[in-house]
ZAMARGU-4260 file (C-alpha; in steps of 0.2 Angstrom, whole numbers, plus 5000, padded with zeros to 4 digits):
<rodrens>
0) 5324/4842/5040 | 5331/4841/5023 | 5325/4853/5009 | 5309/4848/5004 | 5311/4854/4985
5) 5327/4843/4985 | 5319/4828/4993 | 5307/4828/4980 | 5317/4833/4965 | 5334/4824/4967
10) 5330/4809/4978 | 5324/4794/4968 | 5317/4776/4973 | 5335/4770/4965 | 5344/4781/4978
15) 5334/4776/4993 | 5335/4757/4987 | 5354/4758/4985 | 5356/4765/5002 | 5345/4752/5010
20) 5353/4738/5001 | 5371/4745/5008 | 5365/4746/5026 | 5357/4729/5025 | 5376/4723/5019
25) 5383/4732/5032 | 5372/4725/5046 | 5374/4709/5039 | 5392/4707/5038 | 5394/4714/5055
30) 5413/4720/5051 | 5421/4735/5051 | 5416/4748/5035 | 5430/4752/5024 | 5420/4761/5011
35) 5408/4770/5022 | 5391/4778/5013 | 5393/4794/5006 | 5387/4809/5012 | 5378/4814/4996
40) 5369/4797/4998 | 5365/4799/5016 | 5357/4816/5010 | 5347/4810/4998 | 5341/4797/5010
45) 5335/4810/5022 | 5347/4807/5035 | 5353/4825/5038 | 5363/4822/5054 | 5372/4807/5047
50) 5376/4817/5031 | 5382/4830/5041 | 5394/4819/5050 | 5400/4810/5034 | 5403/4827/5027
55) 5414/4833/5041 | 5425/4818/5042 | 5424/4818/5021 | 5430/4836/5021 | 5442/4834/5035
60) 5453/4820/5025 | 5449/4830/5009 | 5443/4848/5010 | 5439/4851/4991 | 5428/4835/4989
65) 5414/4838/4979 | 5401/4828/4989 | 5405/4836/5004 | 5405/4853/4998 | 5388/4850/4990
70) 5381/4843/5006 | 5388/4855/5016 | 5382/4870/5007 | 5364/4862/5006 | 5363/4859/5025
75) 5368/4878/5028 | 5355/4882/5015 | 5342/4871/5025 | 5346/4880/5041 | 5344/4897/5033
80) 5362/4901/5033 | 5361/4907/5014 | 5377/4917/5014 | 5387/4902/5020 | 5378/4891/5007
85) 5381/4902/4993 | 5400/4904/4999 | 5402/4886/4999 | 5393/4881/4983 | 5401/4894/4973
90) 5418/4887/4980 | 5413/4871/4975 | 5406/4876/4958 | 5423/4885/4954 | 5432/4869/4959
95) 5423/4856/4950 | 5415/4865/4935 | 5411/4848/4928 | 5399/4843/4941 | 5381/4846/4937
100) 5374/4841/4954 | 5384/4857/4960 | 5378/4869/4948 | 5361/4863/4951 | 5361/4866/4970
105) 5370/4883/4966 | 5356/4888/4956 | 5343/4884/4968 | 5353/4893/4983 | 5354/4908/4971
110) 5335/4906/4968 | 5331/4905/4988 | 5343/4918/4993 | 5335/4932/4981 | 5350/4933/4969
115) 5339/4932/4954 | 5333/4921/4940 | 5347/4927/4927 | 5361/4921/4940 | 5351/4904/4944
120) 5348/4902/4925 | 5367/4903/4922 | 5371/4890/4936 | 5358/4878/4928 | 5365/4880/4910
125) 5381/4876/4917 | 5374/4861/4925 | 5369/4856/4905 | 5385/4861/4898 | 5393/4848/4912
130) 5379/4835/4909 | 5370/4837/4893 | 5351/4832/4895 | 5353/4833/4915 | 5334/4831/4920
135) 5335/4842/4936 | 5344/4857/4926 | 5331/4855/4914 | 5317/4854/4925 | 5323/4872/4934
140) 5327/4880/4918 | 5308/4874/4913 | 5302/4882/4928 | 5309/4898/4926 | 5303/4899/4907
145) 5286/4894/4913 | 5286/4909/4925 | 5291/4922/4912 | 5277/4914/4901 | 5289/4905/4889
150) 5278/4891/4887 | 5285/4883/4871 | 5303/4883/4881 | 5296/4876/4896 | 5288/4861/4887
155) 5304/4857/4878 | 5314/4859/4893 | 5301/4847/4902 | 5301/4834/4889 | 5320/4834/4889
160) 5319/4831/4909 | 5306/4816/4907 | 5315/4808/4893 | 5331/4808/4904 | 5322/4803/4919
165) 5303/4796/4918 | 5303/4796/4936 | 5307/4813/4939 | 5288/4818/4948 | 5288/4836/4946
170) 5293/4838/4927 | 5279/4825/4923 | 5267/4836/4935 | 5271/4853/4926 | 5270/4843/4909
175) 5252/4836/4913 | 5247/4856/4919 | 5253/4862/4902 | 5244/4849/4891 | 5227/4852/4902
180) 5227/4870/4899 | 5229/4866/4880 | 5214/4855/4882 | 5225/4839/4878 | 5218/4827/4892
185) 5224/4810/4887 | 5243/4816/4888 | 5239/4826/4903 | 5230/4811/4912 | 5246/4802/4907
190) 5259/4813/4915 | 5249/4816/4930 | 5249/4797/4932 | 5267/4795/4930 | 5271/4808/4943
195) 5259/4800/4955 | 5268/4782/4951 | 5285/4790/4955 | 5279/4799/4971 | 5263/4793/4977
200) 5263/4806/4991 | 5264/4820/4977 | 5248/4829/4984 | 5248/4842/4970 | 5249/4828/4958
205) 5235/4818/4966 | 5224/4834/4968 | 5226/4838/4949 | 5223/4820/4942 | 5207/4819/4952
210) 5202/4835/4946 | 5206/4830/4928 | 5196/4812/4931 | 5182/4823/4937 | 5181/4833/4922
215) 5180/4818/4911 | 5166/4810/4921 | 5176/4797/4929 | 5170/4801/4947 | 5174/4787/4958
220) 5191/4786/4951 | 5192/4805/4954 | 5187/4802/4972 | 5200/4789/4975 | 5213/4802/4971
225) 5206/4817/4980 | 5203/4807/4995 | 5221/4801/4996 | 5227/4819/4993 | 5216/4824/5007
230) 5224/4808/5019 | 5241/4816/5015 | 5236/4835/5019 | 5220/4836/5027 | 5219/4856/5023
235) 5221/4855/5006 | 5205/4864/5000 | 5206/4861/4981 | 5204/4843/4985 | 5188/4845/4995
240) 5181/4857/4985 | 5183/4845/4969 | 5177/4830/4980 | 5162/4842/4984 | 5159/4847/4964
245) 5158/4828/4960 | 5145/4825/4973 | 5136/4841/4967 | 5135/4834/4949 | 5128/4817/4957
250) 5115/4827/4967 | 5122/4818/4983 | 5120/4835/4993 | 5124/4828/5010 | 5142/4824/5005
255) 5143/4840/4994 | 5137/4850/5008 | 5152/4840/5020 | 5166/4843/5008 | 5161/4861/5005
260) 5161/4865/5024 | 5178/4856/5026 | 5185/4867/5012 | 5177/4883/5020 | 5185/4878/5036
265) 5203/4881/5030 | 5198/4896/5021 | 5181/4905/5022 | 5186/4917/5010 | 5181/4906/4996
270) 5167/4914/4986 | 5164/4900/4974 | 5163/4886/4990 | 5151/4898/4998 | 5140/4899/4983
275) 5140/4879/4982 | 5136/4877/4999 | 5120/4888/4996 | 5117/4876/4981 | 5118/4861/4991
280) 5109/4868/5006 | 5094/4870/4994 | 5098/4852/4988 | 5094/4847/5007 | 5079/4858/5009
285) 5091/4870/5022 | 5084/4886/5013 | 5089/4897/5029 | 5107/4890/5026 | 5108/4892/5008
290) 5103/4912/5011 | 5118/4913/5023 | 5130/4905/5011 | 5124/4915/4996 | 5125/4931/5007
295) 5143/4925/5013 | 5148/4923/4994 | 5141/4940/4990 | 5152/4948/5005 | 5166/4942/4997
300) 5162/4946/4979 | 5147/4958/4978 | 5147/4955/4959 | 5146/4936/4959 | 5129/4935/4948
305) 5125/4917/4952 | 5125/4919/4971 | 5114/4934/4970 | 5101/4925/4958 | 5103/4911/4970
310) 5099/4921/4985 | 5082/4927/4977 | 5078/4909/4972 | 5081/4903/4990 | 5068/4912/4997
315) 5057/4897/4991 | 5058/4882/5003 | 5057/4865/4998 | 5047/4858/5011 | 5041/4872/5021
320) 5037/4868/5039 | 5021/4879/5042 | 5008/4888/5032 | 5016/4905/5037 | 5033/4899/5030
325) 5025/4895/5014 | 5015/4910/5012 | 5030/4922/5017 | 5040/4914/5005 | 5031/4921/4989
330) 5030/4938/4995 | 5049/4936/4999 | 5054/4929/4982 | 5044/4945/4974 | 5054/4956/4984
335) 5071/4950/4980 | 5066/4947/4962 | 5063/4966/4962 | 5080/4969/4969 | 5089/4958/4957
340) 5080/4968/4942 | 5086/4985/4950 | 5104/4979/4954 | 5106/4972/4935 | 5100/4988/4930
345) 5112/4999/4938 | 5128/4988/4938 | 5126/4980/4922 | 5139/4966/4924 | 5147/4958/4908
350) 5143/4940/4915 | 5126/4944/4919 | 5120/4931/4908 | 5128/4917/4919 | 5115/4920/4933
355) 5101/4912/4922 | 5098/4896/4926 | 5110/4895/4939 | 5095/4892/4951 | 5077/4892/4946
360) 5061/4896/4957 | 5057/4877/4957 | 5046/4876/4971 | 5036/4891/4967 | 5024/4879/4958
365) 5021/4869/4972 | 5013/4883/4981 | 4995/4882/4976 | 4994/4901/4971 | 4992/4911/4956
370) 5010/4916/4951 | 5008/4922/4934 | 5013/4940/4938 | 5029/4936/4947 | 5035/4922/4934
375) 5033/4936/4920 | 5044/4946/4931 | 5056/4932/4932 | 5054/4928/4913 | 5057/4946/4908
380) 5073/4947/4918 | 5079/4929/4911 | 5076/4934/4893 | 5083/4952/4895 | 5100/4945/4902
385) 5102/4930/4889 | 5097/4943/4875 | 5112/4954/4881 | 5124/4938/4878 | 5115/4935/4862
390) 5117/4951/4854 | 5135/4951/4860 | 5140/4935/4852 | 5129/4937/4837 | 5117/4924/4838
395) 5107/4925/4821 | 5089/4930/4820 | 5081/4913/4816 | 5072/4910/4799 | 5060/4897/4794
400) 5067/4882/4784 | 5064/4879/4765 | 5061/4862/4764 | 5044/4853/4760 | 5043/4845/4778
405) 5041/4857/4794 | 5056/4855/4806 | 5052/4852/4824 | 5065/4853/4837 | 5063/4844/4854
410) 5074/4851/4868 | 5075/4841/4883 | 5086/4834/4897 | 5076/4820/4899 | 5076/4808/4883
415) 5078/4792/4894 | 5065/4783/4905 | 5058/4798/4915 | 5041/4806/4919 | 5042/4820/4906
420) 5048/4807/4892 | 5033/4794/4896 | 5020/4807/4898 | 5024/4819/4884 | 5040/4817/4873
425) 5037/4798/4868 | 5021/4801/4861 | 5027/4814/4850 | 5043/4806/4845 | 5033/4789/4840
430) 5017/4797/4831 | 5023/4813/4821 | 5021/4808/4804 | 5040/4807/4796 | 5034/4812/4778
435) 5027/4827/4785 | 5040/4831/4799 | 5059/4832/4802 | 5061/4827/4820 | 5077/4835/4827
440) 5080/4828/4846 | 5092/4840/4856 | 5096/4828/4871 | 5104/4840/4883 | 5105/4828/4897
445) 5116/4814/4902 | 5104/4800/4904 | 5106/4785/4891 | 5095/4770/4890 | 5084/4760/4879
450) 5071/4775/4878 | 5086/4785/4871 | 5089/4773/4859 | 5071/4773/4853 | 5071/4791/4851
455) 5088/4792/4841 | 5080/4779/4830 | 5064/4788/4826 | 5072/4805/4824 | 5078/4813/4810
460) 5094/4819/4817 | 5097/4815/4835 | 5111/4827/4846 | 5117/4821/4860 | 5133/4827/4871
465) 5137/4843/4862 | 5143/4852/4876 | 5137/4866/4889 | 5123/4877/4884 | 5133/4889/4873
470) 5137/4874/4863 | 5120/4868/4861 | 5113/4887/4858 | 5124/4885/4842 | 5119/4867/4837
475) 5100/4872/4840 | 5104/4890/4830 | 5112/4881/4816 | 5099/4867/4813 | 5086/4882/4808
480) 5071/4875/4816 | 5053/4879/4813 | 5046/4875/4828 | 5056/4872/4844 | 5047/4863/4858
485) 5052/4862/4877 | 5043/4849/4884 | 5048/4855/4901 | 5056/4872/4907 | 5060/4873/4925
490) 5068/4857/4929 | 5087/4859/4923 | 5099/4874/4919 | 5103/4871/4902 | 5084/4871/4896
495) 5081/4886/4905 | 5095/4895/4897 | 5091/4890/4879 | 5072/4894/4882 | 5077/4912/4887
500) 5084/4914/4868 | 5076/4915/4852 | 5083/4901/4843 | 5068/4898/4832 | 5055/4908/4823
505) 5042/4899/4834 | 5044/4891/4852 | 5033/4881/4862 | 5033/4874/4881 | 5023/4862/4887
510) 5018/4855/4903 | 5032/4844/4910 | 5035/4858/4924 | 5016/4861/4924 | 5016/4881/4926
515) 5019/4895/4914 | 5037/4901/4910 | 5036/4919/4909 | 5046/4919/4896 | 5043/4931/4882
520) 5053/4919/4871 | 5040/4906/4873 | 5025/4909/4860 | 5012/4894/4865 | 5010/4884/4880
525) 5003/4866/4876 | 4991/4859/4888 | 4977/4847/4889 | 4958/4851/4889 | 4954/4837/4902
530) 4968/4845/4912 | 4963/4863/4913 | 4950/4874/4922 | 4939/4885/4914 | 4947/4903/4909
535) 4965/4894/4911 | 4971/4906/4898 | 4973/4919/4911 | 4985/4908/4919 | 4998/4909/4905
540) 5009/4923/4898 | 5010/4911/4882 | 4996/4908/4870 | 4988/4893/4878 | 4984/4878/4866
545) 4974/4864/4874 | 4977/4846/4866 | 4961/4835/4867 | 4959/4823/4881 | 4973/4822/4893
550) 4984/4829/4879 | 4996/4815/4876 | 4999/4796/4870 | 5004/4787/4886 | 5010/4771/4884
555) 5007/4759/4901 | 5022/4751/4908 | 5013/4733/4905 | 5025/4726/4919 | 5022/4712/4931
560) 5022/4716/4948 | 5036/4710/4959 | 5028/4705/4976 | 5033/4714/4991 | 5034/4710/5010
565) 5025/4725/5019 | 5029/4718/5036 | 5047/4723/5036 | 5039/4741/5038 | 5026/4736/5051
570) 5012/4736/5039 | 4999/4723/5044 | 4987/4713/5033 | 4973/4721/5044 | 4979/4738/5039
575) 4970/4748/5025 | 4984/4756/5014 | 4983/4773/5009 | 4995/4777/4996 | 5003/4794/4997
580) 5015/4794/4982 | 5020/4810/4980 | 5037/4819/4980 | 5039/4828/4998 | 5038/4845/4989
585) 5020/4841/4983 | 5014/4840/5001 | 5009/4857/5006 | 5007/4862/5026 | 4989/4867/5020
590) 4983/4849/5018 | 4992/4841/5035 | 4976/4843/5044 | 4967/4832/5028 | 4980/4817/5032
595) 4975/4818/5051 | 4957/4818/5047 | 4958/4804/5035 | 4968/4793/5048 | 4955/4796/5060
600) 4940/4791/5050 | 4949/4776/5041 | 4956/4766/5057 | 4966/4754/5055 | 4977/4762/5041
605) 4992/4766/5037 | 4996/4782/5025 | 5010/4776/5016 | 5024/4789/5011 | 5040/4787/5002
610) 5059/4793/5006 | 5063/4799/4990 | 5080/4806/4985 | 5087/4817/4993 | 5080/4809/5008
615) 5083/4825/5018 | 5068/4832/5010 | 5058/4816/5014 | 5065/4818/5033 | 5057/4837/5033
620) 5039/4831/5027 | 5040/4816/5041 | 5046/4829/5055 | 5032/4841/5050 | 5019/4827/5049
625) 5024/4819/5065 | 5023/4835/5074 | 5006/4839/5067 | 4998/4821/5072 | 5006/4824/5089
630) 4998/4840/5091 | 4982/4833/5086 | 4983/4818/5100 | 4985/4805/5087 | 4999/4793/5086
635) 5011/4795/5071 | 5017/4779/5071 | 5001/4770/5072 | 4994/4778/5057 | 5009/4783/5045
640) 5023/4774/5038 | 5038/4782/5027 | 5046/4768/5017 | 5061/4767/5004 | 5058/4771/4986
645) 5052/4756/4976 | 5057/4749/4959 | 5044/4749/4946 | 5039/4732/4948 | 5038/4733/4967
650) 5026/4748/4966 | 5015/4740/4955 | 5014/4727/4968 | 5010/4740/4982 | 4997/4748/4970
655) 4988/4731/4969 | 4986/4730/4988 | 4983/4748/4991 | 4965/4752/4996 | 4965/4770/4990
660) 4979/4780/4979 | 4977/4797/4988 | 4980/4813/4975 | 4991/4825/4980 | 4982/4842/4986
665) 4987/4858/4975 | 5001/4849/4964 | 4994/4832/4957 | 5004/4817/4950 | 5000/4813/4932
670) 5013/4798/4929 | 5008/4789/4947 | 4990/4793/4944 | 4992/4785/4928 | 5001/4769/4936
675) 4988/4768/4948 | 4974/4767/4934 | 4986/4754/4925 | 4984/4744/4942 | 4965/4748/4944
680) 4968/4756/4960 | 4954/4767/4967 | 4958/4786/4967 | 4952/4800/4976 | 4957/4816/4967
685) 4958/4835/4972 | 4951/4846/4959 | 4964/4861/4960 | 4962/4879/4954 | 4977/4877/4940
690) 4981/4864/4928 | 4997/4856/4941 | 4982/4853/4953 | 4971/4844/4942 | 4980/4829/4933
695) 4972/4814/4943 | 4955/4824/4943 | 4956/4826/4924 | 4961/4806/4922 | 4946/4801/4932
700) 4934/4813/4922 | 4940/4805/4907 | 4935/4788/4914 | 4920/4795/4919 | 4924/4792/4937
705) 4919/4811/4944 | 4911/4805/4959 | 4929/4803/4966 | 4935/4820/4964 | 4933/4832/4979
710) 4933/4851/4979 | 4935/4852/4998 | 4945/4844/5011 | 4930/4837/5019 | 4923/4830/5003
715) 4940/4822/5000 | 4942/4813/5019 | 4923/4807/5015 | 4927/4800/4999 | 4942/4791/5006
720) 4932/4785/5020 | 4919/4779/5010 | 4930/4768/4999 | 4938/4761/5015 | 4921/4756/5023
725) 4917/4744/5008 | 4928/4731/4999 | 4914/4728/4987 | 4914/4748/4983 | 4931/4746/4980
730) 4930/4731/4970 | 4917/4740/4960 | 4929/4755/4957 | 4943/4743/4952 | 4931/4735/4938
735) 4925/4751/4931 | 4944/4757/4929 | 4948/4741/4921 | 4934/4741/4909 | 4938/4760/4904
740) 4956/4763/4905 | 4961/4757/4889 | 4954/4774/4881 | 4968/4783/4891 | 4983/4773/4885
745) 4992/4773/4867 | 4979/4785/4860 | 4988/4795/4847 | 4973/4807/4844 | 4982/4821/4855
750) 4997/4820/4844 | 4987/4822/4828 | 4981/4837/4835 | 4999/4842/4841 | 5005/4839/4824
755) 4992/4851/4815 | 4996/4865/4828 | 5015/4862/4825 | 5011/4863/4805 | 5002/4879/4807
760) 5014/4887/4817 | 5029/4881/4806 | 5022/4888/4791 | 5015/4904/4799 | 4997/4901/4795
</rodrens>
């Protein structure tokens, strides 16, 4: 087969088209050919055997013919006869010093034969002397310059090459690489596109263009180029890895896992791929596979701090399959955290800060135990590692502003339609008095909608798309905020990294993720009296401040329900609908027996759960419940349904049809409970030990509906049975909610209390 580099670099659409036209002419004329196609054209067209025959014929007639010698030398080189190739091409160059193609071929032969870059460069320069601006000679000299670190010379030569021949794909490709390294993404993309247009099978260009588009957020376009590259070359792991990263960013964990396993099948010694496979596996709820992947990454690179961190966090399963697995997880996490602390203390890696926020102990909050001690250790480790980074880069010590207004900063990735925005942040943004406060909103996420625009209009200053967490740290520090508020800490990586730094004189957290942060950098935890148990201070490492009532100004959706056909999921008109609207990880194995007891008591009924994304987590919960029902001798299908996630209007229609909304045990749902109240759906609530288990019960107490709050599993089941047994009782509860619910909605009183606290904190009172 013809030399690959030659076919890619010299052959052009024009040469192939000329050959095809000539062949068509010969075929149609059907007469003897007086002027046969030359050996050089045949060789460029990839017809090596024909080119060899034509070369022999040509050289038999004219031993010094330039094209004949050129092709003879190239065929010898292709077949590994380097000495013969050099002899022929050197003779050809001597005989035909003005033939640029021969000098280029000689330069390539010298490189392949190991004769050195200097001799090769001399041959390419002779080609330029023979044909100034010769594209192939310029390209080859550019590659030599780049290999020697002469970037500017390489850039000029490449630009000369594409000026002479814009279809020279490799030159376009290298220009794309140079511009990309410089951060000039528009010209980089332009040159990659030229390369792919000239050579649609140019795998490296397809991969780099796809990668660039991924980095620019044009994911689906990137996917097309990367998948095309993989069709051409299935074992190219760079393309598979980039596809995986796109799906990771989209939280499409199944596809991400597929592509990561694909890239590892061609090269298992990729620490990054193993690490991200660990993350994808955690997204799928497969903690065991995640731990194996993190360990594989550490075997490849023992100093991979993110993988070491991830392995500790992966002790906590998303949807544990038994009480034993869940209970063991807490101890395992504590032990791995101790190991982490010891490892960082001994090794002191310079990039230790990169571990913070790479993964978080998110699922710890869903285990109904006291985690203050272990989260305190976790928080101290986070702030210690981030503190080293802060001192190294010189993050300034924050000082209070000198203006007449208190400057409050709100840092969140959820300044859009989201439970954190609706429950907490919107009330602050709408009701903090602009004559008393400067409101600086730092929207660190990517979501943007009408609620984002509302926030931007209300804010004194709205910050968005500032870059990575390092850029955000500088932006926040430069803003000189008096009180920096984090509505949640624990749900995204940027937030926990920023929260682990001291960027304002006073910093507070709130209950978007309703558990102590453990971070010494958090001074205050803002909660609510109606949601906290007695002596709640003991549950926090921060100073606990309880706002009155439910602690927020919550606005109802005021949305008209859209009717929904429940028969499509096998829910009949006679079925009592018991709505279980929590995400899968809110359902602890400890409460499985409760749902079985309720199903037995309330027949005919359907316990309606949701297939939340990622769906594998719902599948884990469904499998666990199915097993428990079968062990109890109860038909799972008769009593349980898992249905797709619904639109808000459809969910409201389901709330209207539901007989009872069942609060999750151990980790309650605030927003879903408030939506049930909006639709006057009867609720049975669990009174948890900690704030995170008391949302629905706190809401019911505010409405004076304490009788529907349970303190034991048997009480809970009995209350549900009580409601199911009497439509009149359900109607009475609906009427009570209807007449009292207004007290929960759109009340700025809690925001006023929040404003007073922020003012005192900001002024150091």
